[in-house]
C-alpha positions as CSV (number, residue, x, y, z in Angstrom):
1,M,-15.9,-4.5,-41.0
2,S,-18.8,-3.7,-39.2
3,N,-19.6,-6.9,-38.3
4,A,-16.6,-7.9,-36.2
5,I,-17.4,-8.7,-32.8
6,L,-15.6,-7.2,-30.0
7,R,-15.0,-9.1,-26.8
8,L,-15.0,-6.6,-23.8
9,A,-14.1,-6.5,-20.1
10,L,-16.4,-4.6,-18.5
11,P,-16.2,-3.1,-14.7
12,S,-18.5,-5.7,-13.3
13,P,-18.3,-8.4,-10.9
14,L,-19.1,-11.0,-13.5
15,R,-16.3,-13.1,-14.5
16,R,-17.1,-13.1,-18.1
17,L,-16.3,-11.3,-21.0
18,F,-19.1,-9.2,-23.2
19,D,-19.8,-9.2,-26.7
20,Y,-20.4,-6.1,-29.0
21,L,-20.5,-5.5,-32.4
22,A,-17.7,-2.8,-33.6
23,P,-18.9,0.8,-34.5
24,A,-19.8,1.6,-38.0
25,G,-16.9,2.5,-40.0
26,V,-14.3,1.2,-37.9
27,S,-11.7,-1.3,-39.4
28,V,-10.9,-4.4,-37.6
29,D,-7.3,-4.0,-38.9
30,T,-6.9,-0.9,-36.6
31,L,-8.4,-2.5,-33.3
32,Q,-5.7,-4.0,-31.0
33,P,-6.4,-6.0,-27.5
34,G,-6.2,-2.9,-24.7
35,M,-8.0,-0.5,-26.5
36,R,-10.9,1.3,-24.7
37,V,-14.4,0.9,-26.0
38,R,-17.7,3.0,-24.9
39,V,-20.6,0.8,-24.7
40,P,-24.0,0.7,-24.1
41,F,-24.9,-1.2,-20.7
42,G,-28.2,-1.1,-19.4
43,R,-29.5,1.8,-19.0
44,R,-26.1,3.7,-18.6
45,E,-22.7,3.6,-20.7
46,M,-19.5,2.0,-19.4
47,I,-15.9,2.0,-20.8
48,G,-14.3,-1.5,-21.5
49,V,-11.3,-2.9,-22.1
50,L,-11.1,-4.8,-25.9
51,I,-9.8,-8.2,-24.8
52,E,-9.9,-9.5,-28.3
53,V,-12.0,-9.4,-31.6
54,S,-13.7,-12.3,-33.0
55,A,-15.9,-13.6,-36.1
56,H,-18.7,-15.5,-33.9
57,S,-20.6,-14.8,-30.8
58,D,-22.5,-16.8,-28.6
59,V,-25.0,-14.4,-28.5
60,P,-28.0,-13.9,-30.9
61,A,-27.3,-11.7,-33.7
62,D,-30.4,-9.7,-32.9
63,K,-29.2,-9.4,-29.4
64,L,-25.8,-7.9,-30.1
65,K,-25.4,-4.0,-29.3
66,P,-23.0,-1.9,-31.6
67,A,-20.4,-0.4,-29.3
68,L,-20.4,3.5,-29.3
69,E,-16.7,4.7,-29.5
70,I,-13.3,3.6,-29.9
71,L,-11.9,5.9,-27.4
72,D,-8.2,5.1,-28.4
73,E,-6.1,4.9,-31.9
74,T,-3.6,3.0,-30.3
75,A,-3.7,0.9,-27.2
76,P,-3.0,2.9,-23.7
77,M,-1.4,0.1,-21.9
78,P,1.5,-1.9,-23.0
79,P,1.2,-5.6,-24.2
80,A,3.2,-6.3,-20.8
81,F,1.1,-4.8,-18.8
82,F,-2.3,-6.4,-20.6
83,R,-0.4,-9.7,-20.1
84,L,0.1,-8.8,-16.3
85,C,-3.5,-8.1,-15.6
86,M,-4.8,-11.1,-17.3
87,W,-2.8,-13.0,-15.3
88,T,-3.7,-11.4,-12.2
89,A,-7.4,-11.7,-12.8
90,Q,-6.6,-15.5,-13.6
91,Y,-4.7,-16.0,-10.5
92,Y,-6.9,-14.4,-7.9
93,Q,-10.4,-15.9,-9.6
94,H,-11.5,-12.2,-10.3
95,S,-13.8,-10.7,-12.9
96,I,-11.3,-9.5,-16.0
97,G,-13.0,-6.1,-16.3
98,D,-13.0,-5.6,-12.5
99,T,-8.8,-6.1,-12.8
100,F,-8.7,-3.6,-15.5
101,S,-10.7,-1.1,-13.4
102,W,-8.3,-1.6,-10.3
103,A,-5.1,-1.5,-12.6
104,L,-5.7,1.6,-14.8
105,P,-5.6,5.1,-13.5
106,T,-9.0,6.6,-12.5
107,L,-9.2,9.2,-15.4
108,L,-8.4,6.2,-18.0
109,R,-11.2,4.2,-16.6
110,Q,-13.6,7.4,-17.0
111,G,-12.7,7.6,-20.7
112,E,-10.1,10.6,-20.5
113,P,-7.7,10.7,-23.2
114,A,-4.6,8.6,-22.7
115,I,-2.4,11.6,-23.4
116,A,-0.1,13.8,-20.5
117,R,-1.4,17.1,-18.8
118,Q,-1.8,20.1,-21.3
119,E,-1.8,23.7,-20.4
120,R,-2.7,27.0,-22.1
121,F,0.4,29.0,-23.2
122,W,0.2,33.1,-23.7
123,S,2.4,34.1,-26.2
124,I,2.7,37.5,-28.2
125,A,1.6,37.7,-31.5
126,P,3.3,37.9,-35.1
127,G,3.8,41.3,-35.7
128,A,2.5,42.7,-32.7
129,D,3.3,45.8,-31.8
130,L,4.3,47.0,-28.4
131,E,3.5,50.4,-28.8
132,D,0.0,50.0,-30.4
133,P,-2.2,52.8,-30.2
134,R,-5.1,51.0,-28.9
135,L,-3.0,50.3,-25.3
136,N,-2.5,54.3,-24.9
137,R,-5.4,54.1,-21.9
138,A,-4.8,50.9,-21.1
139,P,-1.7,50.5,-18.7
140,R,-2.1,47.4,-17.7
141,Q,-2.3,45.7,-21.0
142,R,0.5,47.7,-22.1
143,Q,2.6,46.3,-18.9
144,A,1.1,42.6,-19.7
145,L,2.0,42.7,-23.4
146,K,5.7,43.8,-22.6
147,T,6.2,40.7,-20.1
148,I,4.6,38.3,-22.5
149,A,7.3,39.5,-25.0
150,Q,10.1,39.0,-22.9
151,H,9.1,35.1,-23.1
152,P,9.7,33.9,-26.3
153,H,8.5,30.5,-25.7
154,G,5.2,31.7,-24.0
155,V,4.1,31.9,-20.5
156,A,2.2,28.9,-19.0
157,H,-1.1,30.0,-17.7
158,S,-0.2,28.4,-14.3
159,L,2.5,31.0,-13.8
160,L,0.5,34.2,-14.8
161,S,-0.2,35.0,-10.7
162,Q,3.8,34.5,-10.7
163,L,4.4,37.3,-13.0
164,Q,1.6,39.6,-11.6
165,L,-0.5,38.8,-15.0
166,S,-4.1,39.5,-15.1
167,K,-6.2,36.8,-17.1
168,D,-8.8,39.8,-18.1
169,S,-5.6,41.9,-19.4
170,L,-4.7,38.9,-21.4
171,E,-7.8,38.0,-22.9
172,Q,-8.6,41.5,-24.0
173,L,-4.9,41.9,-25.7
174,K,-6.2,38.2,-27.4
175,D,-9.1,40.2,-28.7
176,K,-7.2,42.7,-30.2
177,G,-5.0,40.4,-31.9
178,L,-1.7,41.2,-29.8
179,V,-1.2,37.8,-28.0
180,V,-2.2,34.3,-29.0
181,V,-3.0,31.1,-26.6
182,E,-1.8,27.6,-27.8
183,T,-2.9,24.4,-25.7
184,R,0.3,22.3,-25.5
185,Q,1.6,19.2,-24.0
186,H,4.3,19.5,-20.9
187,A,7.8,18.4,-22.7
188,P,9.4,15.9,-20.5
189,S,12.4,17.1,-18.7
190,A,15.5,16.2,-20.5
191,R,18.1,13.4,-19.2
192,H,20.9,14.6,-17.0
193,S,24.0,13.7,-18.4
194,N,25.3,12.4,-14.7
195,W,22.7,10.5,-12.6
196,L,24.4,11.2,-9.3
197,A,23.8,14.5,-7.3
198,Q,25.5,13.5,-4.3
199,P,28.5,10.7,-4.5
200,E,27.6,7.3,-2.9
201,L,28.3,6.1,0.5
202,P,31.3,3.4,0.4
203,L,30.0,0.0,0.6
204,N,31.1,-2.9,3.6
205,E,32.2,-6.2,2.4
206,E,28.5,-7.6,3.0
207,Q,27.0,-4.8,0.9
208,L,29.4,-5.2,-1.9
209,T,28.7,-8.8,-1.9
210,A,25.2,-8.2,-2.0
211,S,25.4,-5.8,-4.7
212,A,27.7,-7.7,-7.0
213,A,25.0,-10.7,-6.5
214,V,22.0,-8.6,-8.1
215,Q,24.2,-6.7,-11.0
216,E,25.5,-10.2,-12.0
217,G,21.5,-11.0,-12.4
218,F,21.1,-7.6,-14.5
219,G,19.5,-8.5,-17.8
220,R,17.6,-11.5,-16.7
221,Y,14.9,-12.6,-14.2
222,G,16.3,-13.4,-10.8
223,A,14.5,-13.3,-7.1
224,Y,16.9,-11.6,-4.4
225,L,16.1,-12.1,-0.4
226,L,18.0,-9.0,1.0
227,A,18.1,-10.1,4.1
228,G,19.5,-7.2,6.4
229,V,19.2,-6.5,10.0
230,T,17.7,-3.2,10.9
231,G,20.0,-0.3,10.2
232,S,22.3,-2.5,7.7
233,G,22.3,-0.4,5.2
234,K,20.1,-2.0,3.0
235,T,18.6,1.3,1.0
236,E,22.3,2.3,0.3
237,V,22.4,-1.0,-1.5
238,Y,19.0,-0.5,-3.6
239,L,20.5,3.3,-4.5
240,Q,24.0,2.0,-5.6
241,L,21.8,-0.6,-7.8
242,I,19.6,1.6,-9.0
243,H,22.4,3.5,-10.3
244,Q,23.7,0.7,-12.0
245,T,20.3,0.1,-13.7
246,L,20.0,3.9,-14.9
247,Q,23.2,3.7,-16.4
248,A,22.2,0.8,-18.5
249,G,19.4,2.8,-19.6
250,K,16.5,1.1,-17.8
251,Q,13.8,2.1,-15.4
252,A,13.5,0.9,-11.7
253,L,10.1,0.3,-9.6
254,V,10.5,0.6,-6.3
255,L,7.5,-0.6,-3.8
256,I,7.2,1.2,-0.4
257,P,4.5,-0.5,2.6
258,E,3.1,3.4,3.8
259,I,2.1,6.3,2.2
260,N,4.0,8.3,5.0
261,L,7.3,7.0,3.8
262,G,6.6,8.1,0.7
263,P,8.2,11.8,1.1
264,Q,11.0,10.3,3.2
265,T,11.8,8.3,0.5
266,L,11.1,10.6,-2.4
267,A,13.5,13.3,-0.7
268,R,16.5,10.6,0.1
269,F,16.2,9.6,-3.7
270,E,16.2,13.0,-5.3
271,R,19.1,13.9,-3.4
272,R,21.0,11.1,-4.7
273,F,20.1,11.0,-8.4
274,N,19.3,13.8,-11.0
275,A,16.8,11.7,-12.3
276,R,13.2,12.1,-13.4
277,I,11.2,10.5,-10.4
278,A,7.4,9.4,-10.5
279,L,5.5,8.9,-7.3
280,L,2.3,7.0,-7.3
281,H,0.0,6.3,-4.0
282,S,-3.4,6.5,-2.9
283,A,-2.9,10.4,-2.0
284,V,-1.7,11.6,-5.2
285,N,-4.6,13.6,-7.1
286,D,-6.1,11.6,-10.3
287,R,-4.5,14.2,-12.8
288,D,-0.9,13.7,-11.2
289,R,-1.1,9.9,-11.0
290,L,-2.2,9.9,-14.9
291,D,0.7,12.2,-15.7
292,A,3.1,9.8,-13.9
293,W,1.7,6.7,-15.0
294,L,2.2,8.0,-18.4
295,A,5.2,9.1,-18.0
296,A,6.7,5.9,-16.6
297,R,5.1,4.1,-19.5
298,D,6.9,6.3,-22.3
299,G,10.1,6.2,-20.5
300,D,10.3,10.1,-19.4
301,A,10.5,8.7,-15.6
302,D,13.3,7.0,-14.5
303,I,12.4,6.5,-11.0
304,I,8.8,4.9,-9.7
305,I,8.1,5.0,-6.5
306,G,5.1,3.9,-4.8
307,T,2.8,1.9,-2.4
308,R,1.2,-1.6,-3.3
309,S,-0.7,0.1,-6.8
310,A,2.1,1.5,-8.3
311,L,2.7,-2.3,-9.0
312,F,0.4,-1.4,-11.8
313,T,2.5,1.1,-13.7
314,P,3.8,0.2,-17.1
315,M,7.7,1.2,-18.0
316,K,9.0,1.6,-21.2
317,S,12.5,-0.2,-20.1
318,P,12.1,-2.2,-17.2
319,G,15.5,-2.7,-15.5
320,L,14.8,-3.7,-11.6
321,I,12.1,-3.9,-8.8
322,I,12.5,-3.5,-5.5
323,I,10.1,-4.4,-2.6
324,D,10.9,-2.7,0.7
325,E,10.0,-4.1,3.6
326,E,8.3,-7.4,1.8
327,H,7.2,-8.8,5.1
328,D,4.9,-5.9,5.6
329,A,1.1,-6.7,5.3
330,S,0.1,-3.6,3.9
331,Y,1.2,-5.1,0.3
332,K,-2.0,-7.4,0.3
333,Q,-4.9,-5.6,-1.0
334,Q,-8.0,-6.6,1.6
335,E,-11.1,-5.6,-0.5
336,G,-12.1,-6.3,-4.3
337,L,-9.1,-7.6,-6.2
338,R,-7.8,-8.8,-3.4
339,Y,-3.8,-9.2,-4.9
340,H,-0.7,-9.1,-2.9
341,A,1.7,-6.7,-4.6
342,R,5.0,-8.6,-3.7
343,D,3.6,-12.0,-5.3
344,L,2.4,-10.3,-8.4
345,A,5.7,-8.3,-8.4
346,L,7.7,-11.6,-8.8
347,V,5.1,-12.4,-11.6
348,R,6.0,-9.2,-13.6
349,A,9.6,-9.4,-13.0
350,H,9.4,-13.1,-14.4
351,Q,7.2,-11.7,-17.2
352,E,9.3,-9.0,-18.1
353,N,12.6,-10.7,-17.4
354,V,14.1,-8.5,-14.9
355,P,15.7,-8.9,-11.6
356,I,13.7,-8.8,-8.1
357,V,15.0,-7.2,-4.8
358,L,13.3,-8.5,-2.0
359,G,14.4,-6.4,1.0
360,S,13.5,-6.9,5.1
361,A,15.1,-7.1,8.5
362,T,12.3,-9.7,9.0
363,P,11.4,-11.6,6.0
364,S,7.8,-12.9,6.2
365,L,8.0,-16.9,6.4
366,E,6.9,-17.3,2.9
367,T,9.7,-15.5,1.1
368,L,12.3,-17.2,3.7
369,H,11.3,-20.7,2.7
370,N,11.8,-19.6,-1.0
371,A,14.8,-18.3,-0.1
372,T,16.2,-21.4,2.1
373,S,14.9,-23.8,-0.6
374,G,16.7,-22.4,-3.7
375,R,13.9,-20.4,-5.5
376,Y,15.4,-17.1,-4.3
377,Q,18.8,-15.9,-4.1
378,L,19.5,-15.2,-0.1
379,L,21.7,-12.3,0.4
380,K,22.3,-11.2,4.4
381,L,23.8,-8.4,5.9
382,N,24.2,-9.1,9.5
383,K,26.4,-6.0,10.3
384,R,24.8,-2.5,11.0
385,A,26.4,0.0,8.5
386,G,28.7,2.5,10.0
387,G,29.8,0.4,13.0
388,A,26.4,0.9,14.8
389,L,25.7,-1.7,17.7
390,P,22.9,-4.0,17.4
391,P,20.3,-2.9,20.1
392,R,20.5,-4.8,23.8
393,F,17.3,-6.1,24.6
394,L,15.5,-6.3,28.2
395,R,12.8,-8.3,29.2
396,L,10.8,-6.4,32.1
397,D,8.2,-8.7,33.9
398,V,5.5,-6.2,35.1
399,K,3.5,-8.7,37.0
400,S,2.6,-7.5,40.1
401,L,4.1,-3.8,38.9
402,P,1.7,-0.6,39.1
403,L,1.3,0.2,35.7
404,D,0.8,4.1,35.4
405,S,-0.8,4.9,32.0
406,G,0.3,1.3,30.9
407,I,4.0,2.4,32.3
408,S,5.7,0.8,34.9
409,G,8.5,2.4,37.7
410,P,11.5,0.7,35.7
411,M,10.2,2.2,32.9
412,Q,9.5,5.6,33.5
413,Q,13.1,5.6,35.3
414,A,14.9,4.1,31.9
415,I,13.1,7.0,30.3
416,S,14.2,9.9,32.4
417,Q,17.9,8.6,32.2
418,T,18.0,8.3,28.3
419,L,16.5,11.9,28.3
420,A,19.1,13.6,30.9
421,A,21.9,12.2,28.6
422,G,20.4,14.2,25.8
423,Q,18.8,11.3,23.7
424,Q,15.3,10.6,22.6
425,V,12.7,7.8,23.6
426,L,10.9,5.8,21.4
427,V,7.3,4.6,23.1
428,F,5.7,1.7,21.3
429,L,1.8,0.9,22.0
430,N,0.2,-0.6,18.9
431,R,-3.2,0.9,20.1
432,R,-4.5,4.2,19.0
433,G,-7.2,6.2,21.3
434,F,-6.9,7.0,24.9
435,A,-8.1,3.7,26.0
436,P,-9.6,0.2,24.6
437,T,-13.0,0.6,26.6
438,L,-15.0,2.7,28.9
439,L,-16.3,0.6,32.1
440,C,-18.8,1.7,34.4
441,H,-17.4,0.9,38.1
442,D,-20.6,0.3,39.3
443,C,-22.2,-2.3,37.2
444,G,-20.0,-3.2,34.8
445,W,-21.3,-1.8,31.5
446,L,-18.8,-1.8,28.9
447,S,-18.4,0.8,25.9
448,E,-19.8,-2.0,22.9
449,C,-19.9,-1.2,19.4
450,P,-24.2,-1.1,18.2
451,R,-22.6,-2.9,14.8
452,C,-20.1,-4.8,15.9
453,D,-19.0,-7.6,18.1
454,A,-16.1,-5.2,19.5
455,R,-15.8,-2.4,22.0
456,M,-15.7,1.3,21.2
457,T,-12.2,2.8,21.9
458,V,-12.1,6.1,24.3
459,H,-10.8,9.2,22.1
460,Q,-10.1,11.8,25.0
461,R,-9.2,14.7,22.6
462,S,-12.4,14.5,20.6
463,N,-14.6,13.0,23.7
464,E,-15.7,10.4,21.7
465,L,-16.0,6.6,21.6
466,R,-15.2,5.4,18.2
467,C,-15.3,1.6,16.7
468,H,-11.8,1.2,14.9
469,H,-13.6,-1.5,12.7
470,C,-16.8,0.0,11.3
471,G,-15.9,3.6,11.9
472,H,-19.2,4.1,14.2
473,A,-18.5,7.3,16.5
474,E,-20.6,8.3,19.3
475,R,-20.2,11.3,22.2
476,Q,-18.8,10.0,25.4
477,P,-21.6,9.4,27.7
478,R,-21.4,11.4,31.0
479,N,-23.8,8.8,32.9
480,C,-23.7,5.1,32.7
481,P,-26.3,4.5,30.0
482,K,-27.3,1.4,32.0
483,C,-27.2,2.4,35.3
484,Q,-27.0,6.4,35.2
485,R,-24.1,6.3,37.8
486,V,-21.6,8.6,37.1
487,D,-18.4,6.3,37.6
488,L,-17.1,5.8,34.3
489,R,-13.7,4.6,33.9
490,P,-11.4,4.4,30.9
491,V,-9.8,0.9,30.9
492,G,-6.2,0.0,29.6
493,A,-4.0,2.5,28.0
494,G,-3.8,4.0,24.1
495,T,-1.4,6.1,22.4
496,E,-3.6,9.5,23.4
497,R,-3.2,8.1,27.2
498,A,0.4,7.3,27.3
499,E,0.7,10.7,25.6
500,E,-0.8,12.3,28.2
501,R,0.7,11.2,31.0
502,L,4.0,10.9,29.5
503,A,3.9,14.6,29.1
504,T,3.0,15.0,32.6
505,L,5.9,13.0,34.0
506,F,8.3,14.6,31.2
507,P,6.8,18.5,31.3
508,D,10.1,19.7,29.9
509,V,10.6,17.5,26.3
510,P,8.4,17.2,23.5
511,V,6.1,14.4,23.5
512,L,5.1,13.6,20.0
513,R,2.4,10.9,19.0
514,V,2.6,9.4,15.6
515,D,-0.6,7.0,14.7
516,R,-3.5,7.3,12.1
517,D,-5.5,10.0,14.4
518,S,-2.0,12.5,14.4
519,T,-0.9,12.4,11.2
520,S,-4.4,12.6,9.4
521,R,-3.6,16.0,8.4
522,K,-1.7,17.1,5.4
523,D,1.9,17.4,6.1
524,A,1.5,16.4,9.6
525,M,3.8,13.6,9.5
526,N,6.5,16.1,7.3
527,N,6.2,18.1,10.6
528,L,6.7,15.8,13.0
529,L,9.7,14.2,11.2
530,T,11.5,17.5,11.2
531,T,10.8,18.2,14.9
532,I,12.7,14.5,15.3
533,E,15.5,15.2,13.2
534,R,16.5,18.5,14.9
535,G,18.0,15.7,17.7
536,E,17.0,17.4,20.6
537,P,15.7,15.1,23.4
538,C,12.2,14.3,23.0
539,I,9.4,11.0,23.3
540,L,8.1,9.5,20.2
541,V,4.9,7.8,21.3
542,G,3.3,5.8,18.2
543,T,2.0,2.8,16.7
544,Q,3.1,0.4,14.2
545,M,3.7,3.5,11.6
546,L,6.5,4.0,13.5
547,A,8.3,0.8,12.8
548,K,8.4,1.1,9.3
549,G,11.8,2.3,7.6
550,H,12.2,5.4,9.7
551,H,15.8,6.6,10.4
552,F,16.0,8.3,13.8
553,P,19.7,8.3,14.9
554,R,19.2,9.9,18.3
555,V,16.6,7.4,19.1
556,T,18.3,5.0,22.0
557,L,15.7,3.8,23.9
558,V,12.7,1.9,22.7
559,A,10.0,1.3,25.3
560,I,7.4,-1.7,24.0
561,L,4.7,-1.3,26.7
562,D,2.6,-4.2,26.0
563,A,4.3,-7.4,24.0
564,D,1.5,-9.6,24.9
565,G,-1.0,-9.1,22.2
566,G,0.6,-11.6,19.6
567,L,1.3,-14.6,22.3
568,F,-2.2,-16.0,22.4
569,S,-4.0,-15.6,19.3
570,A,-6.3,-17.6,17.0
571,D,-4.6,-16.6,13.9
572,F,-1.3,-18.7,13.0
573,R,0.3,-15.4,11.4
574,A,-0.1,-13.7,15.0
575,S,3.5,-14.8,16.4
576,E,5.3,-14.1,13.1
577,R,3.5,-10.5,13.2
578,M,4.4,-9.6,16.7
579,A,7.8,-11.2,16.3
580,Q,8.3,-8.8,13.3
581,L,6.5,-5.7,14.8
582,I,9.0,-6.2,17.9
583,V,12.4,-6.4,15.7
584,Q,11.6,-3.6,13.6
585,V,10.5,-1.2,16.3
586,A,13.7,-2.5,18.1
587,G,15.6,-1.4,15.0
588,R,14.8,2.1,15.7
589,A,17.3,2.4,18.6
590,G,20.8,2.8,18.4
591,R,21.3,3.4,14.8
592,A,23.9,6.3,15.1
593,E,27.0,6.2,17.2
594,E,25.3,5.6,20.8
595,A,24.5,2.3,21.5
596,G,20.6,1.4,21.7
597,K,18.6,-0.2,24.6
598,V,14.7,-2.0,23.8
599,I,12.9,-2.5,27.1
600,I,9.8,-4.9,26.9
601,Q,7.2,-5.0,28.9
602,S,5.2,-8.0,29.3
603,H,3.2,-9.9,31.8
604,L,4.5,-13.0,30.3
605,A,8.1,-12.1,30.1
606,D,9.6,-15.8,30.2
607,H,7.4,-17.1,27.5
608,P,9.4,-19.0,25.2
609,L,8.8,-16.9,22.0
610,L,10.1,-13.7,23.6
611,V,12.9,-15.2,24.8
612,Q,14.3,-17.0,21.7
613,L,13.3,-13.8,19.9
614,T,15.6,-11.6,22.2
615,E,18.3,-14.2,22.9
616,Q,18.7,-15.7,19.5
617,G,17.2,-13.0,17.1
618,Y,14.7,-13.2,14.4
619,F,15.9,-15.7,11.8
620,A,16.3,-18.6,15.3
621,F,12.4,-17.6,15.3
622,A,11.8,-18.2,12.1
623,E,13.2,-21.2,11.4
624,Q,11.5,-22.9,14.2
625,A,8.2,-21.0,13.2
626,L,8.9,-22.6,9.9
627,T,9.4,-26.1,11.6
628,E,5.9,-25.7,13.3
629,R,4.1,-24.9,10.0
630,R,5.7,-27.8,8.3
631,D,4.0,-30.2,11.2
632,A,0.8,-28.3,11.0
633,G,0.6,-28.2,6.9
634,L,-0.1,-24.4,7.2
635,P,1.8,-22.0,4.6
636,P,4.0,-22.1,2.9
637,F,3.6,-25.9,3.0
638,C,0.3,-25.5,1.8
639,H,-2.2,-23.3,-0.6
640,L,-5.1,-21.3,0.9
641,A,-8.3,-20.0,-0.2
642,L,-10.8,-17.9,1.9
643,L,-14.3,-17.9,1.0
644,R,-16.1,-15.2,2.8
645,A,-20.1,-14.2,2.9
646,E,-21.8,-11.5,4.9
647,A,-25.4,-11.1,5.1
648,H,-28.1,-8.5,7.5
649,K,-29.6,-11.5,9.1
650,P,-27.9,-14.1,11.4
651,G,-27.8,-17.4,9.6
652,Q,-28.2,-16.1,6.1
653,A,-24.3,-16.2,5.4
654,E,-23.7,-19.9,6.9
655,G,-26.8,-21.0,4.6
656,F,-25.0,-19.6,1.4
657,L,-21.6,-21.2,2.7
658,D,-23.5,-24.5,3.5
659,E,-24.6,-24.7,-0.2
660,A,-21.4,-23.9,-1.7
661,C,-19.5,-26.0,0.5
662,A,-21.6,-28.9,-0.9
663,E,-21.1,-27.8,-4.3
664,A,-17.3,-28.2,-3.9
665,E,-17.4,-31.6,-2.2
666,M,-19.6,-32.8,-5.6
667,L,-17.1,-30.9,-7.6
668,L,-13.9,-32.3,-5.8
669,G,-15.4,-36.1,-7.1
670,E,-16.3,-35.0,-10.5
671,L,-12.9,-33.6,-11.1
672,Q,-11.4,-36.5,-9.5
673,L,-8.9,-33.6,-7.3
674,E,-7.0,-35.1,-4.1
675,G,-5.5,-33.3,-1.2
676,I,-7.6,-30.8,-0.9
677,E,-9.7,-29.8,2.7
678,L,-12.5,-27.8,3.3
679,L,-12.9,-26.4,6.8
680,G,-15.9,-24.6,7.8
681,P,-18.4,-23.1,7.2
682,V,-18.2,-21.4,10.8
683,P,-18.8,-17.7,12.0
684,A,-16.0,-15.4,11.7
685,P,-13.7,-14.4,14.7
686,M,-15.9,-11.0,14.6
687,E,-19.3,-12.4,13.6
688,R,-21.1,-9.1,13.8
689,R,-19.1,-6.3,12.0
690,A,-20.5,-2.9,10.7
691,G,-24.1,-4.5,11.3
692,R,-23.8,-7.2,9.1
693,Y,-23.4,-11.4,10.3
694,R,-20.1,-12.9,8.7
695,A,-19.0,-16.5,7.9
696,Q,-16.5,-18.0,6.2
697,L,-15.1,-21.4,4.7
698,L,-11.4,-22.3,4.3
699,I,-10.4,-24.3,1.4
700,Q,-6.7,-26.0,2.2
701,S,-4.7,-27.8,-0.5
702,A,-1.2,-29.7,-0.7
703,A,-1.1,-28.1,-4.4
704,R,-1.5,-25.1,-6.0
705,A,-3.0,-26.4,-9.1
706,P,-5.7,-28.5,-8.3
707,L,-6.8,-25.9,-6.0
708,H,-7.1,-23.4,-8.6
709,R,-8.8,-26.2,-10.8
710,L,-11.2,-26.3,-8.1
711,L,-11.8,-22.4,-7.7
712,H,-12.6,-21.8,-11.6
713,A,-15.2,-24.7,-11.6
714,W,-16.6,-23.5,-8.1
715,L,-16.9,-19.9,-9.1
716,A,-18.9,-20.3,-11.8
717,A,-21.5,-22.7,-10.0
718,M,-21.7,-19.9,-7.0
719,E,-22.5,-17.5,-9.4
720,Q,-25.5,-19.4,-10.3
721,M,-26.7,-20.0,-7.0
722,P,-29.8,-18.2,-5.8
723,S,-28.9,-17.9,-2.4
724,G,-25.6,-16.0,-3.3
725,R,-27.7,-12.9,-4.1
726,A,-29.0,-12.5,-0.7
727,V,-25.6,-12.2,0.7
728,R,-22.4,-10.0,-0.4
729,W,-19.6,-12.7,-0.9
730,S,-15.9,-12.7,-2.1
731,L,-13.3,-15.2,-2.5
732,D,-9.9,-14.5,-1.2
733,V,-6.6,-16.4,-2.7
734,D,-3.7,-16.8,-0.4
735,P,-5.4,-14.6,2.3
736,I,-3.0,-13.4,5.0
737,D,-5.6,-12.6,7.0
738,L,-8.3,-15.4,8.5
739,F,-10.1,-13.1,10.1
């Protein structure tokens, strides 16, 4: 039926579907939503996703082009995956085609067949004679034939070098008809009869209660907040819940916030389970990622572990979803499709009717509000596993104290005592590089980025100045660019400077720096963790990478060098993030037999937030913060959307946003929507970034439904605005960053 109209989602920013004629000879009965279709688009070809088949089109018949090819015999994505992508595009007000583009593995987007990896296998030809006279003068070929004959099921091409087989010898044997080569699909490994590779740990009373509550909800949707203090054994609860899921013949999806936690988490799961585990994150190559995606879809992977994008992994028999460190901001995608993996995971669990567990020692205020208001079931773990004691907090007032590369005298003494006791120290400083800026002592020049309203950071090892916002880098000058004097001084301290000074102060112990710069090389993080796990005295210096989920049993002192950053920020979430960071970093201390201690250096040691956090704990802070948010009408007591715009010339972005704001005000009247405020437009807190001038308009609504009614109509209007073509603009629904 060649006159069928294919309505396709194409990888384009346009929020619309595109109509094409079905290719000649294709029966409409064979077409399914989710199939991939190759089509002409302008002067190039694109691969789209079939959304629906229609008998009519608003496009004139003579303008309709025929599709070139249907790429799939059956849709590669299951119906549940298709529904999730459609919901995502609708909620985040994003192009459907671009949503599928974000959700599908790269190779599927490029038109590769949706089949698992295939490999060539070499095997002996039927009736081949090992003593064939043609091999009398070819000893290498004879030996290769004998080796192949020892493997009746064939030898994979990738294993030739291990068996010392030459490809040339095999090709010559093939020409003589003595061996054959065939392409086969990798067969999935069989399920193990016993899921446990090592025995489970005994659960304490709180863990048992939490585990039983979730198990009771197996087989239906339910959201559970597992709020456990650091070191309370949340991971053991996850593992035992996954065991029950596997025994029920179901699959489990586990999301983690950071790539660097992947190998550590994978190793722990592999030690525990005889299960087929798929690992998905951005560092996995495209072929391995597609294989893992297909294995999960076809039920050949039992446990799927990954970062936020792994949420878009289909499962044949979903049984459980776990979001570890649910509060972590890295679950929010900050460009393109700006989805939040935690929020979407809740939608997916509801659609697929499975339980979801959100775990954190410092739950986000939104999640905590949902738990206390009854939307989620709150499960608390207040005790550390194995009888470990909670760390003791000390606030160290450094006003008037001399700081040596950011480290005070009392802090140096505490580090020295901890090392002398044979234990490890974690020094936390959430600033990469050697120093936050370079200053001329003579004229006051500062190393400012030429493309951003920000200062460039000194990186001493590479002798560079780098902007951590746009990536601009340049050689560190010898003379001041303004007055040509040579008295240039690094101001402030970063992880590089702290590492250098600590190595000088404590020359007999290793000082290990853990930040994005030191772990960018392959296996660098694993090598650092191996050194730490030996348990010998050492100092760990690092950024928030150290705060996330790591277990360092020999760390008994956590030294936080600067706790003042989040106390006076324009962002209403800054105090929440600072509190989470302090508690998470503090949680690395005293996780085994030795008691832990946390020393917080601050110029504002008596600040009410610091006092409350250190003396009453995170949940007391969260309760007060929620009260303040309610009074101010901020999330989770309202709903936000942020329209951002950027342009090469000053004023262009604000001009577009002024026009967009006027359009929104008109729509509010037309649609008779109430409880919605438009705040702005205003320049972004960092107005110039990467050479572009940025501005933003915040939309605040008391209810979600009216907000989305406005956004749907507003986006359609903005796409028609001529001023929108001169700027780059984007809409962020439920933004977590207003900068």
